[in-house]
C-alpha positions as CSV (number, residue, x, y, z in Angstrom):
1,M,-13.5,15.6,6.2
2,N,-9.9,16.5,5.3
3,H,-9.0,13.6,3.0
4,L,-5.9,15.3,1.6
5,Q,-4.5,15.7,5.1
6,N,-5.0,12.0,5.8
7,L,-3.2,11.1,2.5
8,K,-0.3,13.4,3.3
9,E,0.2,12.1,6.9
10,L,0.0,8.5,5.9
11,S,2.1,8.7,2.7
12,E,5.0,10.5,4.5
13,A,5.1,8.3,7.5
14,F,7.8,5.6,8.1
15,G,6.6,2.0,7.6
16,I,8.5,-0.5,5.5
17,S,7.6,-4.2,5.8
18,G,8.0,-5.5,9.3
19,Y,8.4,-2.0,10.7
20,E,4.8,-0.7,10.4
21,D,4.5,0.7,14.0
22,D,4.2,4.4,13.0
23,I,1.3,3.5,10.6
24,V,-0.3,1.4,13.3
25,E,-0.3,4.4,15.7
26,I,-1.8,6.7,13.1
27,L,-4.6,4.3,12.2
28,K,-5.2,3.4,15.8
29,G,-5.7,7.0,16.8
30,K,-8.2,7.5,14.0
31,F,-10.0,4.1,14.3
32,E,-10.6,4.4,18.1
33,K,-13.0,7.4,17.6
34,H,-15.5,5.2,15.8
35,A,-15.0,1.5,16.3
36,K,-13.7,-1.4,18.4
37,V,-10.0,-1.8,17.6
38,F,-7.8,-4.9,18.1
39,R,-4.8,-6.6,16.5
40,D,-3.6,-9.9,15.3
41,R,-0.3,-11.4,16.7
42,I,2.0,-10.2,14.0
43,G,0.8,-6.6,14.0
44,S,-2.1,-6.0,11.7
45,I,-4.7,-3.6,13.1
46,I,-8.4,-4.2,12.8
47,A,-11.3,-1.8,13.3
48,Q,-14.7,-3.6,13.8
49,K,-17.7,-1.4,12.8
50,N,-20.9,-3.1,13.9
51,G,-24.0,-2.5,11.8
52,T,-27.6,-3.6,12.4
53,A,-26.7,-7.3,11.6
54,D,-23.8,-9.6,12.5
55,S,-23.5,-10.9,9.0
56,P,-22.3,-10.7,6.4
57,K,-18.9,-9.9,7.8
58,I,-17.1,-7.8,5.2
59,M,-13.4,-7.3,5.4
60,F,-11.6,-4.4,3.7
61,A,-7.8,-4.9,3.7
62,A,-5.2,-2.3,3.0
63,H,-1.5,-3.0,3.7
64,M,0.4,-0.6,5.8
65,D,3.9,-1.6,4.6
66,E,5.8,0.1,1.9
67,I,8.8,-1.3,0.1
68,G,12.2,-0.2,1.5
69,F,15.5,-1.6,2.6
70,M,17.4,-2.9,5.6
71,V,20.9,-2.3,6.8
72,K,23.0,-5.4,5.9
73,E,26.4,-4.3,7.1
74,I,28.6,-1.2,7.6
75,T,31.9,-1.0,5.9
76,K,35.1,-0.1,7.7
77,E,34.9,3.3,5.9
78,G,31.3,3.9,7.2
79,F,29.2,3.2,4.1
80,I,26.0,1.2,4.5
81,K,25.5,-2.0,2.5
82,F,21.8,-2.8,2.3
83,L,19.1,-5.4,1.4
84,P,15.9,-4.7,-0.6
85,I,12.7,-5.2,1.3
86,G,9.9,-5.8,-1.4
87,G,10.1,-5.5,-5.1
88,W,12.6,-2.9,-6.4
89,W,13.9,-2.3,-9.9
90,D,17.6,-1.6,-9.4
91,G,17.6,1.1,-12.0
92,N,15.4,3.3,-9.7
93,L,17.9,3.3,-6.9
94,P,21.1,5.3,-7.6
95,G,20.8,8.9,-6.2
96,M,17.6,8.1,-4.2
97,R,17.5,9.9,-0.8
98,V,16.7,7.6,2.1
99,Q,16.2,7.7,5.9
100,I,17.6,5.0,8.2
101,K,15.7,4.5,11.5
102,N,18.1,3.6,14.3
103,K,17.2,1.8,17.6
104,K,16.4,5.2,19.3
105,G,13.9,6.0,16.5
106,E,16.1,8.7,15.0
107,L,15.8,9.2,11.3
108,I,19.3,9.4,9.7
109,P,19.4,11.0,6.2
110,G,21.4,9.4,3.4
111,V,21.6,8.8,-0.3
112,I,22.1,5.6,-2.3
113,G,25.5,5.9,-4.0
114,L,27.2,4.2,-7.0
115,K,30.4,4.8,-9.0
116,P,29.9,7.9,-11.1
117,I,29.4,7.6,-14.9
118,H,32.8,9.3,-15.4
119,E,34.5,6.3,-13.8
120,L,32.6,3.5,-15.6
121,S,34.2,1.5,-18.3
122,P,32.5,1.1,-21.7
123,E,31.3,-2.4,-20.7
124,E,30.0,-1.2,-17.3
125,R,27.9,1.5,-19.0
126,K,26.0,-1.1,-21.0
127,K,24.9,-3.0,-17.8
128,L,22.2,-2.1,-15.3
129,P,23.8,-1.6,-11.9
130,E,23.1,-4.2,-9.3
131,I,22.1,-3.5,-5.8
132,E,25.2,-5.4,-4.5
133,Q,27.3,-2.6,-6.1
134,M,25.4,0.2,-4.3
135,Y,25.8,1.6,-0.8
136,I,24.2,4.3,1.3
137,D,26.2,7.4,2.2
138,V,25.2,8.9,5.5
139,G,28.1,11.3,5.6
140,A,31.0,9.0,6.4
141,T,34.5,10.5,6.6
142,K,37.7,9.6,8.3
143,N,36.8,11.7,11.3
144,F,33.2,10.7,11.5
145,Q,32.6,7.1,12.6
146,V,29.1,6.2,11.6
147,S,28.4,3.3,14.0
148,E,29.6,5.4,17.0
149,K,28.0,8.7,16.0
150,L,24.7,7.5,14.6
151,G,24.0,4.2,16.3
152,I,23.2,2.5,13.0
153,K,23.3,-1.3,13.1
154,P,22.5,-4.3,10.8
155,G,18.8,-4.9,10.8
156,D,17.8,-1.2,10.9
157,P,15.0,-0.3,8.5
158,I,15.5,2.1,5.6
159,M,12.8,4.2,3.9
160,P,12.9,6.2,0.7
161,V,12.3,9.9,1.0
162,G,9.3,11.3,-1.1
163,P,7.4,14.3,0.3
164,F,3.7,14.7,-0.4
165,V,3.1,17.3,-3.2
166,Q,-0.1,18.5,-4.8
167,M,1.0,19.1,-8.4
168,A,0.4,22.1,-10.7
169,N,-2.5,19.9,-12.0
170,D,-4.1,20.0,-8.6
171,D,-6.0,16.8,-9.1
172,L,-2.7,14.9,-9.1
173,L,-0.9,14.0,-5.9
174,L,2.8,13.0,-5.9
175,A,4.3,11.1,-3.0
176,K,6.1,8.0,-1.9
177,A,4.3,4.9,-0.6
178,W,0.9,5.3,-2.4
179,D,1.3,1.5,-2.4
180,D,-0.5,1.2,-0.2
181,R,-1.1,4.3,1.9
182,I,-4.0,5.2,-0.4
183,G,-5.7,2.0,1.0
184,C,-4.9,3.0,4.6
185,A,-6.4,6.5,4.0
186,L,-9.5,4.9,2.5
187,L,-10.0,2.8,5.7
188,V,-9.9,6.0,7.8
189,D,-12.3,7.9,5.5
190,M,-14.6,4.9,5.1
191,L,-14.9,4.5,8.9
192,Q,-15.7,8.1,9.4
193,E,-18.5,8.0,6.8
194,L,-19.8,4.6,8.0
195,S,-20.2,6.0,11.5
196,A,-22.9,8.3,10.3
197,I,-25.0,5.7,8.4
198,E,-26.9,2.4,9.0
199,H,-25.6,-0.7,7.4
200,S,-27.0,-4.3,7.6
201,N,-23.7,-6.1,8.2
202,T,-20.5,-6.0,10.2
203,V,-17.5,-4.3,8.6
204,Y,-13.8,-5.0,9.4
205,L,-11.3,-2.3,8.3
206,V,-7.9,-3.9,8.4
207,G,-4.4,-2.4,8.1
208,T,-2.3,-5.4,7.2
209,V,1.5,-5.9,7.7
210,Q,4.1,-7.4,5.4
211,E,2.0,-7.6,2.2
212,E,5.1,-6.6,0.1
213,V,7.0,-9.7,1.3
214,G,4.3,-12.3,1.0
215,L,0.7,-11.2,2.0
216,R,1.5,-12.3,5.6
217,G,-0.7,-10.0,7.6
218,A,-3.6,-10.6,5.3
219,K,-3.4,-14.3,6.1
220,T,-3.3,-13.9,9.9
221,S,-5.9,-11.2,10.1
222,A,-8.4,-13.1,7.9
223,S,-7.9,-16.2,10.1
224,L,-8.9,-14.1,13.1
225,I,-11.9,-12.4,11.4
226,Q,-13.3,-15.3,9.3
227,P,-15.0,-12.9,6.9
228,D,-17.8,-13.7,4.5
229,F,-16.5,-11.3,1.8
230,A,-13.2,-9.5,1.4
231,F,-11.9,-6.6,-0.6
232,A,-8.3,-5.4,-1.0
233,L,-8.0,-1.6,-1.4
234,D,-4.7,-0.9,-3.2
235,V,-3.0,0.8,-6.1
236,S,-3.4,-0.4,-9.6
237,I,-1.3,-0.3,-12.8
238,C,-1.3,2.9,-14.8
239,R,-0.5,2.6,-18.5
240,D,-0.9,6.1,-19.8
241,T,2.8,7.1,-20.0
242,P,5.1,7.1,-23.1
243,G,6.1,3.6,-24.1
244,N,3.6,2.0,-21.7
245,G,0.4,1.4,-23.7
246,G,-0.6,4.9,-24.6
247,D,-4.3,4.5,-25.2
248,A,-4.9,1.9,-22.5
249,N,-7.9,1.9,-20.2
250,E,-5.7,2.1,-17.1
251,K,-4.9,5.9,-16.8
252,L,-5.2,8.7,-14.3
253,G,-8.8,9.8,-14.1
254,A,-10.2,6.5,-15.3
255,G,-11.9,5.9,-12.0
256,V,-11.9,2.7,-10.0
257,A,-9.8,-0.2,-11.1
258,I,-11.7,-3.5,-10.7
259,L,-9.5,-6.5,-10.9
260,I,-10.3,-9.4,-13.2
261,Y,-7.0,-11.3,-12.7
262,D,-3.7,-11.4,-10.8
263,R,-1.2,-14.2,-10.2
264,T,-2.6,-14.9,-6.7
265,M,-6.3,-14.9,-7.3
266,I,-9.1,-15.0,-9.9
267,P,-11.8,-12.8,-8.3
268,H,-15.2,-14.2,-7.4
269,K,-17.3,-13.6,-10.5
270,N,-20.6,-12.9,-8.8
271,L,-19.0,-10.5,-6.3
272,R,-17.2,-8.7,-9.2
273,D,-20.5,-8.4,-11.1
274,F,-22.3,-7.1,-8.0
275,V,-19.7,-4.3,-7.7
276,I,-19.7,-3.4,-11.4
277,E,-23.5,-3.1,-11.2
278,I,-23.2,-0.7,-8.2
279,A,-20.7,1.4,-10.1
280,E,-22.8,1.6,-13.2
281,T,-26.0,2.3,-11.4
282,N,-24.4,5.2,-9.5
283,N,-22.4,6.6,-12.4
284,I,-19.0,5.8,-10.8
285,P,-16.3,5.6,-13.4
286,Y,-14.5,2.3,-13.4
287,H,-12.3,0.1,-15.6
288,L,-11.3,-3.6,-15.6
289,T,-7.7,-4.5,-15.2
290,S,-5.2,-7.2,-14.5
291,I,-1.7,-7.3,-13.0
292,K,1.2,-9.7,-12.8
293,G,1.6,-9.2,-9.1
294,G,-0.9,-9.9,-6.3
295,Y,-3.0,-8.3,-3.6
296,D,-3.9,-9.2,0.0
297,T,-6.9,-11.0,-1.3
298,G,-4.6,-13.6,-2.7
299,A,-4.2,-14.9,0.9
300,I,-7.6,-13.9,2.3
301,H,-9.7,-15.8,-0.3
302,L,-8.1,-19.1,0.8
303,T,-9.1,-18.7,4.4
304,N,-11.1,-21.5,6.0
305,F,-13.3,-23.0,3.3
306,G,-13.0,-19.9,1.0
307,V,-13.8,-16.2,1.0
308,P,-15.3,-14.5,-2.1
309,S,-12.9,-11.7,-2.7
310,L,-12.2,-8.8,-5.1
311,A,-9.4,-6.3,-5.4
312,L,-10.2,-2.6,-6.0
313,G,-7.7,0.1,-6.7
314,I,-6.9,3.3,-8.5
315,P,-4.3,3.8,-11.3
316,T,-0.9,4.9,-10.0
317,R,2.1,6.0,-12.0
318,Y,5.6,4.8,-11.1
319,V,4.5,2.2,-8.6
320,H,7.4,0.7,-6.5
321,S,9.5,3.8,-6.8
322,A,10.2,6.7,-4.4
323,S,7.7,9.0,-6.2
324,S,4.3,7.9,-7.5
325,I,1.3,9.9,-8.8
326,I,-2.4,9.3,-8.2
327,S,-5.6,11.2,-9.1
328,Y,-7.5,12.6,-6.1
329,E,-10.7,12.3,-8.1
330,D,-10.0,8.5,-8.6
331,Y,-9.5,8.3,-4.8
332,E,-12.8,9.9,-4.1
333,N,-14.6,7.6,-6.6
334,L,-13.2,4.6,-4.9
335,L,-14.3,5.9,-1.5
336,K,-17.9,6.4,-2.9
337,L,-17.9,2.9,-4.3
338,T,-16.7,1.2,-1.0
339,I,-19.5,3.0,1.0
340,L,-22.1,1.8,-1.5
341,I,-20.8,-1.7,-1.3
342,V,-21.3,-1.7,2.5
343,K,-24.8,-0.1,2.1
344,N,-25.9,-2.8,-0.4
345,L,-24.2,-6.0,0.8
346,N,-26.7,-7.6,3.2
347,R,-27.8,-11.2,4.0
348,E,-30.2,-11.3,1.1
349,V,-27.6,-10.1,-1.4
350,M,-25.0,-12.5,0.2
351,E,-27.3,-15.4,-0.6
352,Q,-27.6,-14.3,-4.2
353,I,-23.9,-13.9,-4.7
354,L,-23.1,-17.3,-3.2
355,K,-25.6,-19.1,-5.4
């Protein structure tokens, strides 16, 4: 199995919130080889892998969307004013290369521009630039009319550019959109492994839409599936860089991140303990963590009369930027853990967890 190739293909693909079509096509092509595939009405894609029992129904959710931007307007000079889609820190934006996808599906290269430091007043230098001051330069000049030449219009999606790179430390992988293409790659790799084993349950592997703007696809897909248990597969916080905790547990190579708290959900205690026991029994490295944000499980666990849920991830440096870093070993450990969860989570265990 070429896990690295899946990670490269998915991380480099275009797919900001609300414009996940390219990711859907990648997942659909890989899912259809091993499972029944269907979609909800706002675009999430679902692979149903039947085991030897109808229940428990286990949902693994990974969001397909990455944070990006949208064309707001085009100035008379041909510069692009834009809106943020998802959570950006404005300080990350100046100088970032981007691609704008027009109606024809063409990718137009550009760069986020701002007044150069040489032109800033002493007061301006003290302030963080705001997105309203920025623009995207796609090569506008007096003799090159952007709207006419490039077909860019308000509402067109914009994606940061961040090629996949295996670093000199070859366990580390640098790319854009690890949030959450690592989860999408896990869905693909899980399904391939599950196709070769027996499991006493039914598994739903779900690529959700619009997580970054409100956990929207998680809500609709969970309503369609009505799962007994749910897991979000996503990135986690990494606190191993200068000025960011130093000796914290959350670091590259620390294995699987098991969530104990986020602002959208307190994980189901018995389900959390079940997963921890599996990790410890099988010598899979893990650590416990919390975040200020939220995962797809924040919406899923409120479905119907409640779904016991847990978020699992891997530490990721520089989340919500155009270039993030993960450990391939951490990815492989999370894959091992998810397969063991499926192997062990049967009706008898379900009854024990729900006591």
